[in-house]
C-alpha positions in Angstrom: 14.1 38.3 41.8 16.9 40.8 41.2 14.5 43.6 41.0 12.7 42.5 44.1 16.2 42.2 46.1 17.1 45.8 44.7 13.9 47.4 46.2 14.3 45.7 49.5 17.7 47.1 49.6 16.4 50.6 49.0 13.8 50.1 51.7 16.6 49.2 54.1 18.4 52.5 53.5 17.2 55.6 55.4 15.2 58.0 53.0 17.7 60.9 53.8 20.7 58.7 52.5 19.2 57.6 49.2 20.2 60.4 47.4 24.0 60.2 48.3 26.1 59.3 45.6 28.2 56.4 47.1 31.4 57.8 45.6 31.2 61.2 47.8 30.5 59.4 50.8 33.1 57.0 50.5 35.3 60.1 49.8 33.9 61.7 52.9 34.6 58.6 54.9 38.1 58.1 53.8 38.9 61.6 55.0 37.5 60.6 58.5 39.9 57.5 58.3 42.9 59.8 57.2 42.2 62.2 60.2 42.2 59.2 62.5 45.0 57.8 61.1 47.0 60.8 61.2 45.9 61.6 65.0 47.7 58.2 65.7 50.8 59.1 63.9 51.0 62.7 65.1 49.3 64.2 68.2 49.1 67.7 66.5 47.4 66.3 63.3 43.7 67.5 64.6 45.1 70.6 66.0 42.7 73.6 64.7 45.8 75.5 63.5 47.1 72.5 61.6 43.6 71.7 59.8 43.3 75.2 58.9 47.0 75.1 57.4 45.8 72.2 55.5 42.5 73.9 54.4 44.7 76.7 53.0 46.7 74.2 51.0 43.9 72.5 49.7 42.4 75.9 48.3 45.1 76.1 45.7 44.1 72.5 44.4 40.6 73.2 44.7 40.6 76.2 42.3 42.5 74.3 39.8 40.2 71.2 40.3 37.4 73.3 39.7 38.4 73.7 36.1 39.5 70.2 35.5 36.1 69.1 36.8 34.5 71.0 33.9 36.5 69.5 31.5 36.2 65.9 32.5 32.7 66.5 32.8 32.8 66.7 29.0 34.5 63.6 28.8 37.7 65.2 27.9 41.0 65.9 29.7 43.3 69.1 30.4 46.9 67.9 30.2 48.2 71.7 30.2 47.5 72.4 33.6 51.1 72.2 34.8 52.5 74.9 32.8 49.2 77.0 32.7 49.5 77.4 36.3 53.2 78.3 36.1 52.2 80.7 33.2 49.8 82.4 35.3 52.1 82.8 37.9 55.0 84.4 36.2 52.7 86.7 34.2 51.1 88.0 37.1 54.7 88.5 38.7 55.9 89.9 35.5 53.2 92.6 35.5 54.3 93.8 38.7 57.5 95.5 37.3 55.6 97.9 35.4 54.8 100.2 38.3 51.3 100.7 40.3 49.4 100.1 37.1 51.0 96.8 36.4 50.5 95.7 40.1 46.7 96.7 39.7 46.5 94.5 36.4 48.6 91.5 37.8 46.1 89.1 38.8 43.7 89.7 36.0 46.7 89.6 33.5 47.7 86.1 34.8 44.1 84.8 34.6 43.9 86.1 31.2 47.1 84.5 30.0 45.5 81.1 31.3 42.3 81.8 29.7 44.4 82.3 26.4 45.6 79.0 26.5 42.5 77.3 27.6 41.0 79.3 24.4 43.5 77.4 22.2 42.6 74.1 23.6 39.0 74.8 23.3 39.1 75.9 19.6 41.2 72.5 18.8 39.0 70.2 20.6 35.7 71.9 19.9 35.9 73.0 16.4 38.8 71.1 14.8 38.1 67.9 16.8 41.6 67.6 17.8 41.6 65.0 20.6 42.0 66.7 24.0 45.0 64.5 25.2 47.0 65.4 22.2 46.3 69.2 22.1 46.5 69.9 25.6 49.9 68.0 26.0 50.9 70.2 23.0 50.0 73.5 24.4 51.7 72.4 27.8 54.8 72.1 26.0 54.3 75.3 24.1 53.7 77.2 27.2 56.9 75.5 29.0 59.0 76.6 25.9 57.7 80.3 26.0 58.4 80.5 29.9 61.6 79.3 29.5 62.4 81.7 26.6 61.1 84.6 28.9 63.2 83.5 31.7 66.2 82.7 29.9 66.3 79.1 31.8 66.8 80.8 35.0 64.7 81.3 38.1 62.2 84.2 37.5 63.2 87.2 39.1 60.0 89.1 39.5 58.1 89.0 43.0 54.5 88.8 43.5 52.5 92.0 44.2 50.9 93.0 47.6 47.4 92.2 46.3 48.7 88.7 45.3 50.1 87.8 48.7 47.1 89.5 50.5 44.8 87.1 48.3 46.9 83.8 49.0 48.0 84.5 52.5 46.1 87.5 54.2 43.1 87.5 56.3 39.9 89.6 55.4 38.0 87.4 58.1 39.7 86.7 61.4 41.1 83.2 61.6 40.0 82.3 57.8 42.9 82.6 55.2 41.7 84.4 52.0 42.9 81.6 50.0 40.1 79.5 51.1 37.6 82.4 50.9 38.7 82.5 47.1 38.0 78.6 46.9 34.7 79.1 48.6 33.7 81.8 46.1 35.0 79.8 43.3 33.0 77.0 44.4 29.6 78.5 44.8 29.9 80.1 41.6 30.8 76.6 40.1 27.7 74.8 41.9 25.5 77.7 40.5 26.8 76.9 37.0 26.6 73.3 37.1 23.3 73.2 38.6 21.0 76.4 37.5 22.3 77.1 34.1 22.1 75.9 30.5 26.3 75.9 30.3 26.3 73.5 33.4 23.3 71.4 32.1 25.1 71.1 28.7 28.4 69.8 30.3 26.4 67.0 31.5 24.3 66.3 28.3 27.8 66.3 26.0 29.4 64.0 28.7 26.6 61.6 28.6 26.5 61.6 24.7 27.6 64.4 22.6 25.6 63.4 19.4 22.5 63.6 21.5 23.3 66.7 22.7 24.0 68.2 19.5 20.9 67.0 18.1 19.0 68.4 20.8 20.1 71.9 19.9 23.1 72.4 22.1 26.0 74.4 20.7 28.4 71.7 21.8 31.5 73.1 20.1 30.9 76.4 22.0 30.5 74.5 25.3 33.5 72.6 24.9 35.4 75.9 24.3 34.1 77.5 27.2 34.8 74.4 29.4 38.6 74.6 28.2 38.6 78.7 28.9 37.3 78.3 32.2 39.9 75.2 32.9 42.7 77.6 32.0 41.7 80.8 33.9 41.2 78.8 36.9 44.7 77.0 36.4 45.9 80.3 36.2 44.3 81.6 39.3 45.5 78.6 41.2 49.2 79.9 40.0 48.6 83.4 41.0 47.5 82.1 44.4 50.7 79.9 44.7 52.8 83.0 43.5 51.4 84.9 46.2 51.8 82.4 48.9 55.3 81.7 47.9 56.1 85.4 47.2 57.3 84.8 43.5 56.8 82.3 40.9 59.1 79.3 40.0 59.7 77.1 36.8 57.3 73.8 37.1 55.4 75.2 40.0 52.3 73.5 38.2 53.8 70.3 37.8 52.9 68.8 41.3 49.2 69.6 40.3 48.3 67.6 37.4 47.7 64.3 38.9 45.9 65.6 42.0 43.8 67.7 40.3 42.5 64.9 38.0 42.7 62.5 41.0 40.5 64.9 43.3 37.9 65.0 40.5 37.8 61.3 40.0 37.9 60.4 43.6 35.0 62.9 44.0 32.9 60.4 41.9 33.0 62.5 38.6 33.0 59.9 35.8 36.5 59.9 33.9 34.1 59.4 30.5 32.0 62.4 31.5 28.3 63.0 32.2 28.2 62.4 35.9 29.8 64.3 38.9 28.9 66.8 41.8 31.2 69.6 42.9 30.7 68.2 46.6 32.6 65.2 45.5 35.3 67.3 43.8 35.6 69.2 47.4 36.1 66.0 49.1 38.5 64.6 46.8 40.5 67.6 47.1 40.5 67.7 50.9 41.2 63.9 50.8 44.2 64.5 48.3 45.5 67.1 50.6 45.1 65.0 53.7 46.9 62.1 51.8 49.6 64.3 50.7 50.0 65.5 54.5 50.4 62.0 55.6 52.7 61.0 52.9 55.1 64.0 53.9 55.2 63.0 57.7 55.8 59.8 56.9 58.7 61.1 54.5 57.4 59.3 51.4 59.2 60.5 48.4 57.6 62.3 45.6 58.0 59.2 43.4 56.1 57.1 45.7 53.6 60.0 45.8 52.9 60.0 41.8 52.7 56.2 42.0 49.6 56.3 44.5 48.0 59.0 42.1 48.5 57.1 39.1 47.0 54.0 41.0 44.2 55.8 42.2 43.3 57.2 38.7 43.7 54.0 36.9 41.5 52.3 39.4 38.8 54.7 39.0 39.2 54.7 35.4 38.6 51.1 35.2 35.5 51.1 37.7 33.9 54.1 36.0 34.5 52.9 32.8 32.8 49.7 33.3 30.0 51.6 34.6 29.9 53.7 31.7 29.9 50.9 29.3 27.4 48.8 31.3 
């Protein structure tokens, strides 16, 4: 009877909607509700200028969340995001102090610094089998210590290069910020990698069952290593964009992106235990989190309240998806 009832329910759903992930559909539904709620609270909430500004803000989180998604698909976690973001921003700004050559190399240097931290995380998780939660928390602390030593505990004095500012706030296409274009480029590459490459398929396979993936011939250690390098590089790129947006780096500038990046990925339907998720869902989660932040700011909710909301969302999704994984 249960199978017949399930078949009847599927027949009632339009054919074009049967392949839609319920989590993704829910995320987009929540976005619409937030837009409606925001428009009631503030008449300017639905204005094109305001929405475009929110999309620009979302692009920074979107770039960071892309790397986080790759790691979560493995069933791992990257807690080094806060100071990888800060390290990428500080090192990119530091390079600008070395003249024209430094300014030219500032952006790739900042990204490479983040990728280097990701390399350490990937080696530890993939080859030394250290739990990702432990090693990434440790590398986050090490990165924090190194940056505090570098700055002497004071606010960094180096400014962002003109290229960093243009990348974050400039306009190559009229009316569309470059930060959004960067997120679009990163997203298109991510979709291609996840759906059309062996690396992307391996992420899902390892997340579903690592032992089975290993026995099928996948180099699970190398894939894990590359996923953490990807996360570190994209977190640093997010830091470079943030530094360009603010014209300089600042200590702890990445702290506000750890929980939102995890929440965005999980809200978009990616299982926290790995093996399932779509980039469209992550995009929806990023936009949802950004709009939620905007509404909480307009309502003057303190940062502690926002963190409580993010934590509650992650715990709820962990319980929900964890039960589905074990079922």
